[in-house]
Backbone and ligand atoms as CSV (ligand in chain L), in Angstrom:
chain,resi,resn,atom,element,x,y,z
A,1,MET,N,N,18.239,34.802,13.979
A,1,MET,CA,C,19.113,33.665,13.662
A,1,MET,C,C,18.437,32.784,12.599
A,2,ALA,N,N,19.183,32.438,11.551
A,2,ALA,CA,C,18.590,31.622,10.486
A,2,ALA,C,C,18.493,30.161,10.945
A,3,ARG,N,N,17.431,29.517,10.527
A,3,ARG,CA,C,17.273,28.086,10.833
A,3,ARG,C,C,18.216,27.280,9.959
A,4,THR,N,N,18.736,26.189,10.525
A,4,THR,CA,C,19.567,25.306,9.693
A,4,THR,C,C,18.758,24.106,9.206
A,5,GLN,N,N,17.548,23.958,9.744
A,5,GLN,CA,C,16.625,22.914,9.275
A,5,GLN,C,C,15.267,23.565,9.024
A,6,PRO,N,N,14.527,23.088,8.018
A,6,PRO,CA,C,13.239,23.721,7.719
A,6,PRO,C,C,12.132,23.305,8.692
A,7,ASN,N,N,11.119,24.136,8.792
A,7,ASN,CA,C,9.885,23.770,9.494
A,7,ASN,C,C,8.785,23.573,8.464
A,8,ILE,N,N,8.079,22.466,8.608
A,8,ILE,CA,C,7.027,22.105,7.653
A,8,ILE,C,C,5.728,21.882,8.421
A,9,ILE,N,N,4.629,22.398,7.885
A,9,ILE,CA,C,3.316,22.053,8.448
A,9,ILE,C,C,2.690,20.984,7.564
A,10,VAL,N,N,2.204,19.915,8.176
A,10,VAL,CA,C,1.382,18.941,7.451
A,10,VAL,C,C,-0.027,19.087,8.017
A,11,THR,N,N,-0.930,19.583,7.169
A,11,THR,CA,C,-2.278,19.865,7.671
A,11,THR,C,C,-3.334,19.175,6.816
A,12,GLY,N,N,-4.567,19.267,7.235
A,12,GLY,CA,C,-5.686,18.626,6.537
A,12,GLY,C,C,-6.737,18.187,7.553
A,13,THR,N,N,-7.882,17.825,7.028
A,13,THR,CA,C,-9.000,17.345,7.842
A,13,THR,C,C,-8.579,16.103,8.635
A,14,PRO,N,N,-9.101,15.909,9.849
A,14,PRO,CA,C,-8.799,14.675,10.574
A,14,PRO,C,C,-9.062,13.437,9.704
A,15,GLY,N,N,-8.141,12.475,9.724
A,15,GLY,CA,C,-8.284,11.235,8.969
A,15,GLY,C,C,-7.616,11.278,7.605
A,16,VAL,N,N,-7.070,12.416,7.239
A,16,VAL,CA,C,-6.519,12.569,5.899
A,16,VAL,C,C,-5.142,11.880,5.766
A,17,GLY,N,N,-4.488,11.663,6.905
A,17,GLY,CA,C,-3.198,10.954,6.872
A,17,GLY,C,C,-2.019,11.757,7.411
A,18,LYS,N,N,-2.298,12.799,8.202
A,18,LYS,CA,C,-1.226,13.668,8.716
A,18,LYS,C,C,-0.221,12.890,9.562
A,19,THR,N,N,-0.725,12.167,10.555
A,19,THR,CA,C,0.165,11.466,11.482
A,19,THR,C,C,1.023,10.449,10.743
A,20,THR,N,N,0.396,9.691,9.845
A,20,THR,CA,C,1.133,8.657,9.115
A,20,THR,C,C,2.233,9.285,8.255
A,21,HIS,N,N,1.899,10.364,7.547
A,21,HIS,CA,C,2.907,11.047,6.732
A,21,HIS,C,C,4.038,11.599,7.607
A,22,CYS,N,N,3.667,12.249,8.717
A,22,CYS,CA,C,4.690,12.874,9.578
A,22,CYS,C,C,5.637,11.831,10.156
A,23,GLU,N,N,5.087,10.687,10.559
A,23,GLU,CA,C,5.949,9.641,11.132
A,23,GLU,C,C,6.926,9.116,10.086
A,24,MET,N,N,6.434,8.883,8.876
A,24,MET,CA,C,7.324,8.390,7.809
A,24,MET,C,C,8.406,9.406,7.482
A,25,LEU,N,N,7.994,10.661,7.417
A,25,LEU,CA,C,8.963,11.719,7.089
A,25,LEU,C,C,10.018,11.867,8.174
A,26,ALA,N,N,9.582,11.800,9.423
A,26,ALA,CA,C,10.522,11.944,10.540
A,26,ALA,C,C,11.557,10.816,10.491
A,27,GLU,N,N,11.074,9.621,10.217
A,27,GLU,CA,C,11.977,8.475,10.170
A,27,GLU,C,C,13.002,8.630,9.033
A,28,ARG,N,N,12.541,9.118,7.892
A,28,ARG,CA,C,13.431,9.218,6.734
A,28,ARG,C,C,14.396,10.394,6.798
A,29,THR,N,N,13.954,11.505,7.430
A,29,THR,CA,C,14.743,12.736,7.311
A,29,THR,C,C,15.420,13.161,8.610
A,30,GLY,N,N,15.035,12.551,9.728
A,30,GLY,CA,C,15.609,12.971,11.007
A,30,GLY,C,C,14.970,14.229,11.571
A,31,LEU,N,N,14.013,14.813,10.836
A,31,LEU,CA,C,13.271,15.946,11.398
A,31,LEU,C,C,12.322,15.408,12.469
A,32,ARG,N,N,11.824,16.298,13.335
A,32,ARG,CA,C,10.976,15.845,14.448
A,32,ARG,C,C,9.491,15.948,14.105
A,33,HIS,N,N,8.775,14.890,14.407
A,33,HIS,CA,C,7.312,14.916,14.273
A,33,HIS,C,C,6.741,15.664,15.487
A,34,VAL,N,N,6.212,16.843,15.249
A,34,VAL,CA,C,5.668,17.649,16.339
A,34,VAL,C,C,4.145,17.537,16.301
A,35,SER,N,N,3.602,16.701,17.192
A,35,SER,CA,C,2.154,16.533,17.255
A,35,SER,C,C,1.564,17.650,18.118
A,36,VAL,N,N,0.863,18.565,17.487
A,36,VAL,CA,C,0.324,19.708,18.229
A,36,VAL,C,C,-0.705,19.226,19.252
A,37,ASN,N,N,-1.448,18.208,18.883
A,37,ASN,CA,C,-2.418,17.636,19.811
A,37,ASN,C,C,-1.754,17.211,21.128
A,38,GLN,N,N,-0.590,16.586,20.979
A,38,GLN,CA,C,0.162,16.112,22.145
A,38,GLN,C,C,0.644,17.293,23.003
A,39,ILE,N,N,1.130,18.350,22.338
A,39,ILE,CA,C,1.607,19.528,23.078
A,39,ILE,C,C,0.449,20.184,23.828
A,40,VAL,N,N,-0.693,20.302,23.130
A,40,VAL,CA,C,-1.879,20.906,23.753
A,40,VAL,C,C,-2.240,20.150,25.030
A,41,LYS,N,N,-2.169,18.813,24.941
A,41,LYS,CA,C,-2.500,17.982,26.106
A,41,LYS,C,C,-1.425,18.087,27.187
A,42,ASP,N,N,-0.163,17.831,26.786
A,42,ASP,CA,C,0.928,17.724,27.762
A,42,ASP,C,C,1.209,19.049,28.462
A,43,LYS,N,N,1.168,20.136,27.687
A,43,LYS,CA,C,1.510,21.440,28.279
A,43,LYS,C,C,0.274,22.251,28.634
A,44,GLU,N,N,-0.859,21.597,28.553
A,44,GLU,CA,C,-2.144,22.200,28.935
A,44,GLU,C,C,-2.382,23.557,28.268
A,45,CYS,N,N,-2.185,23.573,26.935
A,45,CYS,CA,C,-2.424,24.808,26.184
A,45,CYS,C,C,-3.887,24.845,25.771
A,46,HIS,N,N,-4.778,24.705,26.709
A,46,HIS,CA,C,-6.206,24.685,26.375
A,46,HIS,C,C,-7.042,25.212,27.532
A,47,GLU,N,N,-8.291,25.493,27.192
A,47,GLU,CA,C,-9.235,25.989,28.208
A,47,GLU,C,C,-10.290,24.928,28.478
A,48,GLY,N,N,-9.905,23.666,28.332
A,48,GLY,CA,C,-10.838,22.583,28.623
A,48,GLY,C,C,-11.218,21.796,27.375
A,49,TRP,N,N,-12.106,20.854,27.568
A,49,TRP,CA,C,-12.511,19.906,26.531
A,49,TRP,C,C,-13.876,20.299,25.996
A,50,ASP,N,N,-14.002,20.384,24.677
A,50,ASP,CA,C,-15.288,20.699,24.072
A,50,ASP,C,C,-16.066,19.400,23.861
A,51,GLU,N,N,-17.109,19.224,24.655
A,51,GLU,CA,C,-17.871,17.964,24.611
A,51,GLU,C,C,-18.555,17.790,23.258
A,52,GLU,N,N,-19.081,18.889,22.735
A,52,GLU,CA,C,-19.859,18.789,21.505
A,52,GLU,C,C,-18.986,18.328,20.332
A,53,PHE,N,N,-17.806,18.920,20.214
A,53,PHE,CA,C,-16.954,18.597,19.071
A,53,PHE,C,C,-15.882,17.557,19.395
A,54,GLY,N,N,-15.803,17.186,20.669
A,54,GLY,CA,C,-14.841,16.151,21.052
A,54,GLY,C,C,-13.411,16.565,20.763
A,55,CYS,N,N,-13.051,17.791,21.160
A,55,CYS,CA,C,-11.663,18.244,20.976
A,55,CYS,C,C,-11.333,19.290,22.044
A,56,TRP,N,N,-10.035,19.586,22.179
A,56,TRP,CA,C,-9.610,20.603,23.144
A,56,TRP,C,C,-9.978,21.998,22.628
A,57,ILE,N,N,-10.309,22.901,23.561
A,57,ILE,CA,C,-10.473,24.310,23.211
A,57,ILE,C,C,-9.082,24.931,23.379
A,58,VAL,N,N,-8.408,25.143,22.251
A,58,VAL,CA,C,-6.983,25.488,22.293
A,58,VAL,C,C,-6.773,26.952,22.686
A,59,ASP,N,N,-5.829,27.166,23.599
A,59,ASP,CA,C,-5.370,28.509,23.927
A,59,ASP,C,C,-4.174,28.791,23.014
A,60,GLU,N,N,-4.425,29.519,21.918
A,60,GLU,CA,C,-3.402,29.651,20.868
A,60,GLU,C,C,-2.161,30.399,21.343
A,61,ASP,N,N,-2.341,31.398,22.218
A,61,ASP,CA,C,-1.162,32.133,22.710
A,61,ASP,C,C,-0.252,31.206,23.503
A,62,LYS,N,N,-0.876,30.417,24.356
A,62,LYS,CA,C,-0.110,29.465,25.175
A,62,LYS,C,C,0.599,28.445,24.283
A,63,LEU,N,N,-0.119,27.994,23.260
A,63,LEU,CA,C,0.435,26.993,22.351
A,63,LEU,C,C,1.656,27.554,21.610
A,64,LEU,N,N,1.526,28.765,21.104
A,64,LEU,CA,C,2.648,29.366,20.373
A,64,LEU,C,C,3.845,29.573,21.293
A,65,ASP,N,N,3.576,29.985,22.540
A,65,ASP,CA,C,4.678,30.125,23.509
A,65,ASP,C,C,5.366,28.784,23.719
A,66,ALA,N,N,4.555,27.728,23.826
A,66,ALA,CA,C,5.109,26.390,24.089
A,66,ALA,C,C,5.939,25.884,22.914
A,67,MET,N,N,5.621,26.368,21.696
A,67,MET,CA,C,6.307,25.842,20.502
A,67,MET,C,C,7.443,26.730,20.013
A,68,GLU,N,N,7.533,27.947,20.538
A,68,GLU,CA,C,8.417,28.946,19.941
A,68,GLU,C,C,9.892,28.523,19.897
A,69,ASP,N,N,10.405,28.011,21.015
A,69,ASP,CA,C,11.835,27.671,21.061
A,69,ASP,C,C,12.169,26.614,20.017
A,70,GLU,N,N,11.307,25.598,19.957
A,70,GLU,CA,C,11.539,24.507,19.015
A,70,GLU,C,C,11.442,24.997,17.567
A,71,ALA,N,N,10.483,25.877,17.327
A,71,ALA,CA,C,10.307,26.405,15.962
A,71,ALA,C,C,11.518,27.230,15.539
A,72,LYS,N,N,12.087,27.976,16.477
A,72,LYS,CA,C,13.251,28.804,16.146
A,72,LYS,C,C,14.442,27.954,15.739
A,73,VAL,N,N,14.607,26.826,16.421
A,73,VAL,CA,C,15.708,25.918,16.089
A,73,VAL,C,C,15.489,25.319,14.699
A,74,GLY,N,N,14.237,25.022,14.348
A,74,GLY,CA,C,13.900,24.413,13.056
A,74,GLY,C,C,13.864,22.900,13.140
A,75,GLY,N,N,13.528,22.275,12.013
A,75,GLY,CA,C,13.469,20.812,11.966
A,75,GLY,C,C,12.175,20.220,12.487
A,76,CYS,N,N,11.104,21.030,12.500
A,76,CYS,CA,C,9.809,20.532,13.002
A,76,CYS,C,C,8.908,20.147,11.836
A,77,ILE,N,N,8.287,18.987,11.951
A,77,ILE,CA,C,7.196,18.628,11.039
A,77,ILE,C,C,5.932,18.727,11.884
A,78,ILE,N,N,5.216,19.826,11.674
A,78,ILE,CA,C,4.096,20.164,12.559
A,78,ILE,C,C,2.809,19.511,12.057
A,79,ASP,N,N,2.208,18.707,12.896
A,79,ASP,CA,C,1.032,17.887,12.569
A,79,ASP,C,C,-0.186,18.485,13.267
A,80,TRP,N,N,-1.060,19.169,12.467
A,80,TRP,CA,C,-2.204,19.836,13.111
A,80,TRP,C,C,-3.287,20.121,12.079
A,81,HIS,N,N,-4.540,20.078,12.517
A,81,HIS,CA,C,-5.656,20.289,11.586
A,81,HIS,C,C,-6.023,21.770,11.454
A,82,ALA,N,N,-5.036,22.621,11.665
A,82,ALA,CA,C,-5.195,24.053,11.406
A,82,ALA,C,C,-3.810,24.558,11.083
A,83,CYS,N,N,-3.729,25.695,10.395
A,83,CYS,CA,C,-2.393,26.199,10.104
A,83,CYS,C,C,-2.307,27.703,10.219
A,84,ASP,N,N,-3.452,28.386,10.369
A,84,ASP,CA,C,-3.411,29.845,10.297
A,84,ASP,C,C,-2.853,30.510,11.547
A,85,LEU,N,N,-2.640,29.736,12.610
A,85,LEU,CA,C,-2.159,30.353,13.854
A,85,LEU,C,C,-0.642,30.543,13.880
A,86,PHE,N,N,0.094,29.808,13.013
A,86,PHE,CA,C,1.550,29.894,13.083
A,86,PHE,C,C,2.058,31.093,12.296
A,87,PRO,N,N,2.991,31.877,12.888
A,87,PRO,CA,C,3.535,33.014,12.141
A,87,PRO,C,C,4.228,32.538,10.863
A,88,GLU,N,N,4.032,33.261,9.771
A,88,GLU,CA,C,4.615,32.841,8.493
A,88,GLU,C,C,6.140,32.736,8.590
A,89,SER,N,N,6.732,33.577,9.457
A,89,SER,CA,C,8.197,33.567,9.588
A,89,SER,C,C,8.729,32.250,10.158
A,90,TRP,N,N,7.866,31.461,10.793
A,90,TRP,CA,C,8.294,30.171,11.358
A,90,TRP,C,C,8.379,29.081,10.291
A,91,ILE,N,N,7.656,29.260,9.185
A,91,ILE,CA,C,7.299,28.131,8.317
A,91,ILE,C,C,7.965,28.218,6.953
A,92,ASP,N,N,8.426,27.069,6.453
A,92,ASP,CA,C,9.059,27.016,5.129
A,92,ASP,C,C,8.188,26.323,4.087
A,93,LEU,N,N,7.333,25.402,4.519
A,93,LEU,CA,C,6.477,24.669,3.583
A,93,LEU,C,C,5.185,24.262,4.290
A,94,VAL,N,N,4.063,24.386,3.568
A,94,VAL,CA,C,2.771,23.944,4.114
A,94,VAL,C,C,2.216,22.871,3.182
A,95,VAL,N,N,2.074,21.661,3.696
A,95,VAL,CA,C,1.525,20.559,2.915
A,95,VAL,C,C,0.078,20.352,3.349
A,96,VAL,N,N,-0.850,20.462,2.390
A,96,VAL,CA,C,-2.263,20.213,2.699
A,96,VAL,C,C,-2.629,18.874,2.084
A,97,LEU,N,N,-2.930,17.897,2.918
A,97,LEU,CA,C,-3.315,16.575,2.412
A,97,LEU,C,C,-4.804,16.578,2.109
A,98,ARG,N,N,-5.180,15.880,1.029
A,98,ARG,CA,C,-6.580,15.818,0.593
A,98,ARG,C,C,-6.989,14.359,0.388
A,99,VAL,N,N,-8.277,14.109,0.557
A,99,VAL,CA,C,-8.777,12.750,0.387
A,99,VAL,C,C,-10.197,12.785,-0.158
A,100,ASP,N,N,-10.547,11.746,-0.929
A,100,ASP,CA,C,-11.923,11.641,-1.440
A,100,ASP,C,C,-12.883,11.390,-0.278
A,101,SER,N,N,-14.122,11.870,-0.440
A,101,SER,CA,C,-15.034,11.776,0.708
A,101,SER,C,C,-15.405,10.345,1.082
A,102,THR,N,N,-15.514,9.442,0.101
A,102,THR,CA,C,-15.866,8.061,0.482
A,102,THR,C,C,-14.748,7.444,1.327
A,103,THR,N,N,-13.508,7.702,0.943
A,103,THR,CA,C,-12.376,7.168,1.708
A,103,THR,C,C,-12.325,7.794,3.094
A,104,LEU,N,N,-12.551,9.103,3.147
A,104,LEU,CA,C,-12.528,9.777,4.454
A,104,LEU,C,C,-13.648,9.240,5.344
A,105,TYR,N,N,-14.816,9.042,4.745
A,105,TYR,CA,C,-15.945,8.490,5.523
A,105,TYR,C,C,-15.523,7.172,6.181
A,106,ASP,N,N,-14.929,6.283,5.397
A,106,ASP,CA,C,-14.531,4.974,5.930
A,106,ASP,C,C,-13.508,5.116,7.059
A,107,ARG,N,N,-12.538,6.024,6.868
A,107,ARG,CA,C,-11.501,6.186,7.903
A,107,ARG,C,C,-12.083,6.735,9.206
A,108,LEU,N,N,-12.995,7.703,9.085
A,108,LEU,CA,C,-13.560,8.309,10.301
A,108,LEU,C,C,-14.571,7.368,10.958
A,109,ALA,N,N,-15.278,6.597,10.134
A,109,ALA,CA,C,-16.198,5.603,10.694
A,109,ALA,C,C,-15.401,4.544,11.460
A,110,ALA,N,N,-14.219,4.183,10.917
A,110,ALA,CA,C,-13.367,3.197,11.601
A,110,ALA,C,C,-12.890,3.734,12.947
A,111,ARG,N,N,-12.782,5.043,13.066
A,111,ARG,CA,C,-12.407,5.669,14.345
A,111,ARG,C,C,-13.598,5.839,15.271
A,112,LYS,N,N,-14.755,5.414,14.803
A,112,LYS,CA,C,-15.988,5.495,15.594
A,112,LYS,C,C,-16.341,6.948,15.947
A,113,TYR,N,N,-16.105,7.861,15.013
A,113,TYR,CA,C,-16.526,9.244,15.224
A,113,TYR,C,C,-18.050,9.278,15.305
A,114,PRO,N,N,-18.609,10.073,16.226
A,114,PRO,CA,C,-20.062,10.258,16.236
A,114,PRO,C,C,-20.511,10.888,14.913
A,115,GLU,N,N,-21.755,10.588,14.519
A,115,GLU,CA,C,-22.255,11.005,13.197
A,115,GLU,C,C,-22.056,12.511,12.927
A,116,ALA,N,N,-22.355,13.355,13.937
A,116,ALA,CA,C,-22.272,14.810,13.717
A,116,ALA,C,C,-20.830,15.238,13.440
A,117,LYS,N,N,-19.918,14.659,14.193
A,117,LYS,CA,C,-18.503,15.017,14.024
A,117,LYS,C,C,-17.985,14.496,12.678
A,118,LEU,N,N,-18.440,13.298,12.324
A,118,LEU,CA,C,-18.046,12.716,11.041
A,118,LEU,C,C,-18.531,13.600,9.891
A,119,GLN,N,N,-19.793,13.990,9.964
A,119,GLN,CA,C,-20.380,14.806,8.898
A,119,GLN,C,C,-19.698,16.165,8.799
A,120,GLU,N,N,-19.375,16.738,9.959
A,120,GLU,CA,C,-18.722,18.051,9.970
A,120,GLU,C,C,-17.356,17.974,9.280
A,121,ASN,N,N,-16.632,16.898,9.559
A,121,ASN,CA,C,-15.313,16.749,8.940
A,121,ASN,C,C,-15.411,16.454,7.444
A,122,LEU,N,N,-16.418,15.668,7.057
A,122,LEU,CA,C,-16.629,15.408,5.622
A,122,LEU,C,C,-16.942,16.713,4.892
A,123,ASP,N,N,-17.824,17.522,5.476
A,123,ASP,CA,C,-18.179,18.814,4.863
A,123,ASP,C,C,-16.938,19.683,4.721
A,124,SER,N,N,-16.143,19.697,5.778
A,124,SER,CA,C,-14.942,20.524,5.789
A,124,SER,C,C,-13.985,20.105,4.671
A,125,GLU,N,N,-13.863,18.787,4.460
A,125,GLU,CA,C,-12.975,18.288,3.393
A,125,GLU,C,C,-13.549,18.655,2.016
A,126,ILE,N,N,-14.861,18.465,1.844
A,126,ILE,CA,C,-15.491,18.776,0.555
A,126,ILE,C,C,-15.387,20.267,0.239
A,127,MET,N,N,-15.511,21.086,1.279
A,127,MET,CA,C,-15.437,22.549,1.081
A,127,MET,C,C,-14.000,23.062,1.026
A,128,GLN,N,N,-13.029,22.163,1.136
A,128,GLN,CA,C,-11.607,22.539,1.056
A,128,GLN,C,C,-11.220,23.583,2.091
A,129,VAL,N,N,-11.778,23.453,3.301
A,129,VAL,CA,C,-11.574,24.478,4.330
A,129,VAL,C,C,-10.091,24.667,4.662
A,130,LEU,N,N,-9.385,23.561,4.855
A,130,LEU,CA,C,-7.971,23.663,5.246
A,130,LEU,C,C,-7.095,24.190,4.112
A,131,LEU,N,N,-7.427,23.793,2.880
A,131,LEU,CA,C,-6.665,24.287,1.730
A,131,LEU,C,C,-6.829,25.806,1.629
A,132,GLN,N,N,-8.062,26.263,1.802
A,132,GLN,CA,C,-8.321,27.697,1.735
A,132,GLN,C,C,-7.599,28.436,2.860
A,133,GLU,N,N,-7.656,27.848,4.060
A,133,GLU,CA,C,-6.984,28.459,5.218
A,133,GLU,C,C,-5.483,28.599,4.939
A,134,ALA,N,N,-4.890,27.556,4.354
A,134,ALA,CA,C,-3.453,27.588,4.048
A,134,ALA,C,C,-3.166,28.670,3.009
A,135,ARG,N,N,-4.001,28.721,1.974
A,135,ARG,CA,C,-3.768,29.704,0.905
A,135,ARG,C,C,-3.969,31.131,1.402
A,136,ASP,N,N,-4.905,31.300,2.343
A,136,ASP,CA,C,-5.147,32.644,2.891
A,136,ASP,C,C,-4.027,33.088,3.836
A,137,SER,N,N,-3.329,32.111,4.429
A,137,SER,CA,C,-2.387,32.448,5.505
A,137,SER,C,C,-0.933,32.500,5.051
A,138,TYR,N,N,-0.607,31.859,3.932
A,138,TYR,CA,C,0.796,31.746,3.524
A,138,TYR,C,C,0.955,32.130,2.057
A,139,ASP,N,N,2.180,32.510,1.726
A,139,ASP,CA,C,2.540,32.797,0.349
A,139,ASP,C,C,2.181,31.581,-0.521
A,140,GLU,N,N,1.604,31.814,-1.685
A,140,GLU,CA,C,1.094,30.673,-2.472
A,140,GLU,C,C,2.193,29.682,-2.859
A,141,GLU,N,N,3.421,30.161,-2.982
A,141,GLU,CA,C,4.510,29.247,-3.350
A,141,GLU,C,C,4.864,28.275,-2.240
A,142,MET,N,N,4.439,28.587,-1.016
A,142,MET,CA,C,4.764,27.703,0.125
A,142,MET,C,C,3.752,26.578,0.292
A,143,VAL,N,N,2.598,26.687,-0.372
A,143,VAL,CA,C,1.497,25.757,-0.104
A,143,VAL,C,C,1.417,24.678,-1.181
A,144,VAL,N,N,1.465,23.423,-0.765
A,144,VAL,CA,C,1.371,22.303,-1.696
A,144,VAL,C,C,0.184,21.427,-1.312
A,145,GLU,N,N,-0.656,21.108,-2.300
A,145,GLU,CA,C,-1.815,20.240,-2.066
A,145,GLU,C,C,-1.474,18.844,-2.580
A,146,LEU,N,N,-1.600,17.821,-1.735
A,146,LEU,CA,C,-1.257,16.451,-2.149
A,146,LEU,C,C,-2.395,15.492,-1.813
A,147,GLN,N,N,-2.648,14.553,-2.709
A,147,GLN,CA,C,-3.716,13.562,-2.497
A,147,GLN,C,C,-3.233,12.434,-1.581
A,148,SER,N,N,-4.105,11.989,-0.695
A,148,SER,CA,C,-3.715,10.938,0.257
A,148,SER,C,C,-4.806,9.866,0.369
A,149,ASN,N,N,-5.128,9.246,-0.785
A,149,ASN,CA,C,-6.153,8.188,-0.782
A,149,ASN,C,C,-5.558,6.801,-0.612
A,150,THR,N,N,-4.376,6.592,-1.208
A,150,THR,CA,C,-3.798,5.248,-1.264
A,150,THR,C,C,-2.378,5.256,-0.707
A,151,SER,N,N,-1.862,4.045,-0.439
A,151,SER,CA,C,-0.481,4.014,0.068
A,151,SER,C,C,0.525,4.402,-1.006
A,152,ASP,N,N,0.179,4.146,-2.277
A,152,ASP,CA,C,1.070,4.619,-3.349
A,152,ASP,C,C,1.181,6.146,-3.333
A,153,GLU,N,N,0.030,6.779,-3.152
A,153,GLU,CA,C,0.055,8.249,-3.089
A,153,GLU,C,C,0.861,8.719,-1.878
A,154,MET,N,N,0.684,8.013,-0.764
A,154,MET,CA,C,1.434,8.389,0.441
A,154,MET,C,C,2.939,8.257,0.193
A,155,ASP,N,N,3.350,7.152,-0.425
A,155,ASP,CA,C,4.787,6.952,-0.711
A,155,ASP,C,C,5.310,8.071,-1.603
A,156,SER,N,N,4.536,8.414,-2.628
A,156,SER,CA,C,5.051,9.440,-3.530
A,156,SER,C,C,5.036,10.813,-2.857
A,157,ASN,N,N,4.074,11.064,-1.980
A,157,ASN,CA,C,4.078,12.330,-1.221
A,157,ASN,C,C,5.324,12.430,-0.341
A,158,VAL,N,N,5.613,11.333,0.353
A,158,VAL,CA,C,6.757,11.342,1.276
A,158,VAL,C,C,8.057,11.519,0.487
A,159,ASP,N,N,8.161,10.836,-0.671
A,159,ASP,CA,C,9.345,11.019,-1.538
A,159,ASP,C,C,9.500,12.490,-1.924
A,160,ARG,N,N,8.377,13.069,-2.326
A,160,ARG,CA,C,8.423,14.435,-2.820
A,160,ARG,C,C,8.824,15.423,-1.711
A,161,ILE,N,N,8.263,15.240,-0.527
A,161,ILE,CA,C,8.590,16.156,0.581
A,161,ILE,C,C,10.052,15.942,1.013
A,162,GLU,N,N,10.477,14.678,0.982
A,162,GLU,CA,C,11.872,14.383,1.346
A,162,GLU,C,C,12.824,15.096,0.368
A,163,GLN,N,N,12.491,15.052,-0.917
A,163,GLN,CA,C,13.322,15.753,-1.915
A,163,GLN,C,C,13.328,17.256,-1.664
A,164,TRP,N,N,12.169,17.769,-1.288
A,164,TRP,CA,C,12.090,19.208,-0.996
A,164,TRP,C,C,13.018,19.543,0.181
A,165,ILE,N,N,13.019,18.698,1.210
A,165,ILE,CA,C,13.866,18.926,2.397
A,165,ILE,C,C,15.347,18.882,2.009
A,166,THR,N,N,15.712,17.903,1.183
A,166,THR,CA,C,17.106,17.792,0.728
A,166,THR,C,C,17.524,19.077,0.004
A,167,GLN,N,N,16.641,19.556,-0.864
A,167,GLN,CA,C,16.942,20.781,-1.604
A,167,GLN,C,C,17.057,21.984,-0.664
A,168,TRP,N,N,16.134,22.076,0.298
A,168,TRP,CA,C,16.161,23.179,1.264
A,168,TRP,C,C,17.493,23.176,2.010
A,169,ARG,N,N,17.932,21.976,2.400
A,169,ARG,CA,C,19.195,21.880,3.154
A,169,ARG,C,C,20.366,22.353,2.306
A,170,LYS,N,N,20.350,21.999,1.014
A,170,LYS,CA,C,21.433,22.451,0.115
A,170,LYS,C,C,21.397,23.962,-0.026
A,171,ASP,N,N,20.200,24.488,-0.262
A,171,ASP,CA,C,20.065,25.930,-0.499
A,171,ASP,C,C,20.421,26.750,0.728
A,172,ASN,N,N,20.237,26.149,1.910
A,172,ASN,CA,C,20.450,26.914,3.136
A,172,ASN,C,C,21.701,26.498,3.898
A,173,ALA,N,N,22.573,25.720,3.233
A,173,ALA,CA,C,23.815,25.287,3.891
A,173,ALA,C,C,24.701,26.506,4.123
A,174,GLU,N,N,25.394,26.484,5.265
A,174,GLU,CA,C,26.231,27.665,5.592
A,174,GLU,C,C,27.480,27.706,4.733
L,1,DAT,P1,P,-4.712,12.178,10.630
L,1,DAT,O1,O,-3.442,12.272,11.453
L,1,DAT,O2,O,-4.769,13.180,9.527
L,1,DAT,O3,O,-5.959,12.178,11.454
L,1,DAT,P2,P,-3.901,9.411,10.191
L,1,DAT,O4,O,-2.486,9.499,9.745
L,1,DAT,O5,O,-4.151,9.040,11.611
L,1,DAT,O6,O,-4.686,10.761,9.857
L,1,DAT,O7,O,-4.622,8.396,9.186
L,1,DAT,C1,C,-5.939,7.917,9.424
L,1,DAT,C2,C,-6.062,6.485,8.941
L,1,DAT,O8,O,-6.005,6.420,7.529
L,1,DAT,C3,C,-4.938,5.569,9.433
L,1,DAT,O9,O,-5.518,4.309,9.681
L,1,DAT,C4,C,-3.991,5.474,8.254
L,1,DAT,C5,C,-4.902,5.650,7.063
L,1,DAT,N1,N,-4.288,6.396,5.960
L,1,DAT,C6,C,-3.936,7.692,5.992
L,1,DAT,N2,N,-3.440,8.079,4.808
L,1,DAT,C7,C,-3.488,7.001,3.991
L,1,DAT,C8,C,-3.139,6.770,2.624
L,1,DAT,N3,N,-2.633,7.733,1.834
L,1,DAT,N4,N,-3.313,5.517,2.127
L,1,DAT,C9,C,-3.820,4.538,2.896
L,1,DAT,N5,N,-4.185,4.707,4.194
L,1,DAT,C10,C,-4.036,5.916,4.738
């Protein structure tokens, strides 16, 4: 069955602005902000808490089962710091948000991340880990890299994604 609404992944290193972008987009477009973190917690799609990295040890099979029905319907803006686990057939657009390291440092320090976790995330952003993961996992035409340092950039990103959604809806209208 064809989707009547697109599914979009908004990914990037923690602190890059995923949640803020997803909330703005959901409000403007009526698509649903799907926080994977929330699903992992609420539906217990994990094998416990990793003390060292301060995150859930995700059970990916369980997570995909929990998300499948919603993904089939479409209209999900998926907010997660990974993207390679989702089947390509579920996804119409992958947005990778990027940020300068000084700005990311300030945002993660404001969240009181422990030094090791902060450094690991900074390294990951500098090494473009999520961008590479997206490019390795999806058709290159589906992957868009957007800067998220300032609120002006955020506004223009949201405008651009909203326009993409409008176009997708036109192209896929019955
Ligand atoms: P994530 O969900 O990727 O962890 P977030 O949306 O919670 O990130 O944003 C982290 C903090 O940074 C939050 O205080 C909002 C701020 N922020 C994010 N993107 C921004 C941008 N483009 N301009 C200004 N502030 C931004």
